[in-house]
NUMAR-263306 format. One record per residue (C-alpha): residue number from 1; x, y, z. Coordinates in steps of 0.001 Angstrom, whole numbers. Layout:
// residues N
[NUM, [X, Y, Z]];
...
This chain:
// residues 304
[1, [-21251, -24902, -25785]];
[2, [-19954, -25036, -22228]];
[3, [-19260, -21741, -20527]];
[4, [-15704, -21329, -19223]];
[5, [-15268, -22258, -15578]];
[6, [-13246, -20443, -13001]];
[7, [-10269, -22694, -13751]];
[8, [-10284, -21971, -17501]];
[9, [-7189, -20391, -19035]];
[10, [-8864, -17130, -20190]];
[11, [-10466, -16623, -16780]];
[12, [-7144, -17064, -14950]];
[13, [-5239, -15029, -17560]];
[14, [-7513, -12061, -16925]];
[15, [-6972, -12543, -13198]];
[16, [-3196, -12523, -13622]];
[17, [-3438, -9436, -15849]];
[18, [-5552, -7651, -13214]];
[19, [-3053, -8562, -10476]];
[20, [-84, -7309, -12497]];
[21, [-1893, -4108, -13491]];
[22, [-2822, -3513, -9859]];
[23, [777, -4039, -8722]];
[24, [2031, -1682, -11445]];
[25, [-515, 1032, -10559]];
[26, [283, 821, -6854]];
[27, [4024, 699, -7534]];
[28, [3833, 4022, -9353]];
[29, [2378, 5774, -6267]];
[30, [5740, 6638, -4715]];
[31, [7115, 7857, -8051]];
[32, [4124, 10145, -8661]];
[33, [4476, 11511, -5117]];
[34, [8150, 12303, -5745]];
[35, [7181, 14133, -8954]];
[36, [4660, 16192, -6996]];
[37, [7341, 17103, -4452]];
[38, [9302, 18695, -7303]];
[39, [6544, 21332, -7461]];
[40, [7252, 22344, -3861]];
[41, [4323, 20353, -2497]];
[42, [4719, 18844, 970]];
[43, [3062, 15747, 2477]];
[44, [186, 17685, 4093]];
[45, [-783, 19332, 799]];
[46, [-277, 16118, -1154]];
[47, [-2597, 14178, 1171]];
[48, [-5282, 16870, 906]];
[49, [-5108, 16928, -2888]];
[50, [-5106, 13143, -3163]];
[51, [-8039, 12533, -836]];
[52, [-10117, 15473, -2077]];
[53, [-10171, 13782, -5471]];
[54, [-10536, 10221, -4167]];
[55, [-13247, 10883, -1548]];
[56, [-16182, 11337, -3979]];
[57, [-15121, 8146, -5774]];
[58, [-15041, 6086, -2571]];
[59, [-18360, 7518, -1405]];
[60, [-19858, 6628, -4787]];
[61, [-18476, 3083, -4583]];
[62, [-19837, 2651, -1062]];
[63, [-23303, 3889, -2053]];
[64, [-23392, 1711, -5169]];
[65, [-22455, -1408, -3184]];
[66, [-25002, -587, -474]];
[67, [-27838, -243, -3007]];
[68, [-26941, -2987, -5485]];
[69, [-25793, -5859, -3276]];
[70, [-27456, -7846, -517]];
[71, [-24860, -6967, 2050]];
[72, [-25478, -7563, 5777]];
[73, [-26200, -4622, 8049]];
[74, [-23098, -3064, 9568]];
[75, [-23075, -3215, 13368]];
[76, [-21932, -408, 15651]];
[77, [-18841, -2413, 16532]];
[78, [-17921, -2788, 12853]];
[79, [-18465, 944, 12273]];
[80, [-16142, 1624, 15210]];
[81, [-13591, -768, 13718]];
[82, [-13796, 932, 10309]];
[83, [-13370, 4376, 11879]];
[84, [-10336, 3246, 13879]];
[85, [-8791, 1428, 10924]];
[86, [-9578, 4260, 8535]];
[87, [-7593, 6569, 10808]];
[88, [-4669, 4241, 11583]];
[89, [-4458, 1753, 8728]];
[90, [-5107, 4226, 5923]];
[91, [-4629, 7834, 7094]];
[92, [-1684, 7384, 9480]];
[93, [42, 4797, 7284]];
[94, [-289, 6944, 4148]];
[95, [784, 10118, 5945]];
[96, [3947, 8514, 7366]];
[97, [4691, 6942, 3984]];
[98, [4435, 10247, 2115]];
[99, [6477, 12137, 4721]];
[100, [9140, 9419, 4573]];
[101, [9315, 9700, 794]];
[102, [10642, 13229, 1237]];
[103, [13844, 11682, 2637]];
[104, [14351, 8424, 707]];
[105, [14131, 7329, -2889]];
[106, [10887, 5874, -4207]];
[107, [12464, 2415, -4639]];
[108, [13857, 2188, -1114]];
[109, [10620, 3531, 340]];
[110, [8607, 855, -1459]];
[111, [10972, -1878, -254]];
[112, [10662, -852, 3398]];
[113, [6867, -575, 3164]];
[114, [6792, -3973, 1442]];
[115, [8039, -5590, 4671]];
[116, [4609, -5213, 6322]];
[117, [3649, -8936, 5968]];
[118, [6555, -9874, 8238]];
[119, [5401, -7295, 10806]];
[120, [1951, -8877, 10589]];
[121, [3507, -12214, 11595]];
[122, [5232, -10605, 14586]];
[123, [2059, -8798, 15756]];
[124, [5, -11987, 15437]];
[125, [2559, -13890, 17507]];
[126, [2826, -11244, 20239]];
[127, [-823, -10254, 20659]];
[128, [-2863, -13128, 19216]];
[129, [-547, -15861, 20563]];
[130, [-278, -17343, 17087]];
[131, [2497, -19925, 16699]];
[132, [5318, -18787, 14446]];
[133, [6665, -21464, 12120]];
[134, [10321, -22051, 11305]];
[135, [9697, -20784, 7768]];
[136, [8296, -17536, 9168]];
[137, [11265, -17074, 11512]];
[138, [13570, -17607, 8545]];
[139, [11514, -15132, 6515]];
[140, [11854, -12499, 9258]];
[141, [15633, -12960, 9425]];
[142, [16005, -12809, 5641]];
[143, [13741, -9776, 5282]];
[144, [15438, -7639, 7900]];
[145, [18912, -8664, 6771]];
[146, [17791, -7333, 3395]];
[147, [16489, -4105, 4948]];
[148, [19869, -3645, 6676]];
[149, [21649, -3950, 3339]];
[150, [19198, -1556, 1691]];
[151, [20026, 983, 4413]];
[152, [23774, 357, 4090]];
[153, [24351, 3750, 2460]];
[154, [23082, 5439, 5613]];
[155, [25491, 3419, 7749]];
[156, [28390, 4614, 5578]];
[157, [27153, 8208, 5839]];
[158, [26371, 8574, 2128]];
[159, [22658, 9352, 2679]];
[160, [22259, 11180, 5999]];
[161, [18452, 11522, 5744]];
[162, [17905, 7847, 4949]];
[163, [17450, 6687, 8589]];
[164, [14703, 9277, 9223]];
[165, [12853, 8368, 6032]];
[166, [13246, 4653, 6746]];
[167, [11893, 5122, 10294]];
[168, [8822, 7003, 9044]];
[169, [8041, 4438, 6349]];
[170, [8617, 1622, 8851]];
[171, [5891, 3286, 10899]];
[172, [3656, 3174, 7832]];
[173, [4427, -535, 7427]];
[174, [3587, -1101, 11090]];
[175, [178, 592, 10792]];
[176, [-510, -1377, 7623]];
[177, [237, -4604, 9492]];
[178, [-2020, -3539, 12382]];
[179, [-4780, -2914, 9854]];
[180, [-4402, -6414, 8401]];
[181, [-4513, -8117, 11807]];
[182, [-7286, -5937, 13210]];
[183, [-9633, -5811, 10227]];
[184, [-9739, -9445, 9074]];
[185, [-12977, -10396, 10845]];
[186, [-14834, -7203, 9896]];
[187, [-13746, -7469, 6263]];
[188, [-15143, -11002, 6046]];
[189, [-18534, -9829, 7314]];
[190, [-18785, -6389, 5670]];
[191, [-17097, -7356, 2384]];
[192, [-13678, -6207, 1205]];
[193, [-14791, -3560, -1298]];
[194, [-17480, -2066, 973]];
[195, [-15099, -2062, 3943]];
[196, [-12373, -393, 1860]];
[197, [-14752, 2212, 415]];
[198, [-16067, 3201, 3841]];
[199, [-12702, 3074, 5643]];
[200, [-11005, 5087, 2877]];
[201, [-13795, 7668, 3050]];
[202, [-13194, 7946, 6792]];
[203, [-9428, 8250, 6212]];
[204, [-10016, 11067, 3731]];
[205, [-11573, 13324, 6377]];
[206, [-8467, 14000, 8547]];
[207, [-6366, 14181, 5370]];
[208, [-8562, 17011, 4086]];
[209, [-9498, 18736, 7373]];
[210, [-5907, 19033, 8598]];
[211, [-4905, 21068, 5555]];
[212, [-6545, 24441, 6461]];
[213, [-5203, 24039, 10012]];
[214, [-1615, 23471, 8922]];
[215, [-1280, 25241, 5576]];
[216, [-2628, 28405, 3910]];
[217, [-5146, 27905, 1115]];
[218, [-2631, 29542, -1224]];
[219, [-635, 26284, -1033]];
[220, [-3190, 24858, -3475]];
[221, [-2355, 27537, -6043]];
[222, [-367, 25102, -8150]];
[223, [286, 24601, -11865]];
[224, [-1999, 22365, -13919]];
[225, [731, 19699, -14099]];
[226, [710, 19331, -10306]];
[227, [-3063, 18824, -10268]];
[228, [-2727, 16349, -13130]];
[229, [-264, 14360, -11018]];
[230, [-2694, 14533, -8076]];
[231, [-5440, 13115, -10313]];
[232, [-3080, 10332, -11401]];
[233, [-2133, 9598, -7785]];
[234, [-5768, 9522, -6647]];
[235, [-7418, 7540, -9427]];
[236, [-4717, 5382, -11017]];
[237, [-2494, 4755, -7980]];
[238, [-5133, 4673, -5212]];
[239, [-8628, 3731, -6419]];
[240, [-7857, 1593, -9475]];
[241, [-5523, -909, -7732]];
[242, [-8286, -1763, -5247]];
[243, [-10667, -2859, -8016]];
[244, [-7971, -4685, -9946]];
[245, [-6751, -6555, -6879]];
[246, [-10297, -7498, -5863]];
[247, [-10948, -8965, -9310]];
[248, [-7605, -10774, -9254]];
[249, [-8366, -12274, -5819]];
[250, [-11656, -13612, -7170]];
[251, [-10028, -15197, -10222]];
[252, [-6659, -16544, -9043]];
[253, [-6771, -16491, -5233]];
[254, [-4824, -14726, -2487]];
[255, [-1690, -16889, -2765]];
[256, [-1014, -16050, -6403]];
[257, [-1921, -12384, -5911]];
[258, [580, -12189, -3027]];
[259, [3322, -13784, -5116]];
[260, [2719, -11393, -8003]];
[261, [2728, -8560, -5466]];
[262, [6395, -9345, -4812]];
[263, [7082, -7694, -8171]];
[264, [5944, -4363, -6699]];
[265, [9294, -3126, -5336]];
[266, [11064, -4152, -8547]];
[267, [8507, -2226, -10603]];
[268, [8911, 841, -8367]];
[269, [12707, 697, -8612]];
[270, [12561, 385, -12411]];
[271, [9975, 3174, -12811]];
[272, [11891, 5489, -10455]];
[273, [15093, 4749, -12356]];
[274, [13510, 5752, -15684]];
[275, [11310, 8646, -14501]];
[276, [13303, 10092, -11582]];
[277, [16824, 8957, -12415]];
[278, [17127, 7162, -9055]];
[279, [19507, 4237, -8642]];
[280, [20698, 1800, -5995]];
[281, [24129, 456, -5109]];
[282, [24872, -3256, -5843]];
[283, [24750, -4080, -2114]];
[284, [21313, -2474, -1903]];
[285, [20126, -4611, -4828]];
[286, [21197, -7697, -2855]];
[287, [19192, -6367, 68]];
[288, [16182, -5781, -2181]];
[289, [16273, -9402, -3347]];
[290, [16478, -10603, 274]];
[291, [13480, -8454, 1286]];
[292, [11379, -9839, -1562]];
[293, [12465, -13409, -805]];
[294, [11604, -13030, 2881]];
[295, [8168, -11550, 2165]];
[296, [7493, -14289, -409]];
[297, [8185, -16913, 2281]];
[298, [5614, -15287, 4570]];
[299, [2912, -14731, 1955]];
[300, [3111, -18129, 247]];
[301, [540, -20651, 1382]];
[302, [854, -24335, 572]];
[303, [-1840, -25746, -1682]];
[304, [-4368, -27969, 34]];
């Protein structure tokens, strides 16, 4: 009997399932954060709770990979890159995202953050002198026309805090794009899971250490439900998607994973509608479709 190859239907089906599960888990992050805010938790406390739970998991993953794989030695330059990216690409991006979610709905926040691939194109063109194609220019125009429509309620004065939240989450999208441009070479050498485990461990440190400087320890005196949500946010919405996405990338490739990732904002909007009772105006739905179309244009790669 022949063993199934990487192109077999079951192998690819599992890959697709992993990609969809990863998108769903990550999409729920903003919704879980909004539920935690209902307990009077702020972004500083949320980050400390989330990373206190996730840090031992990432350290364990990093140690397991180091001892069970023949990975190359990490150079000083790569350690410096991981420290810098851990602080900017993970800590700063997450912090701005969670602060922004205090001012916008989970669905709108996810849509704005989802625009990071188009920012990656702009950064690559400006700083790496990479040529921008016509399709990418079109994608940028479509995406930010969509963002403008999504923010249309702020323009009409219906949601006065929306611009502030959108600006903060745009900052998170920017740092995420910087991470993607900056880390590509190191990730190829170090390995995606090892790089992520180490960089996330580094990102956890300022998230945890800032808490006693900015908040009293009594802020952690929270009901069991709040800690249950923190566990959900840390394990299901932070750690689990990384494994699922890594397995999906191995089975179906980056192009298909990126396309399935376009379902993320839709999933967040639907979950927030059911769980939080959030909704969007028809014009904002048009904007959401434009954002997803623009990002799809950027992330799609022609088959070779």
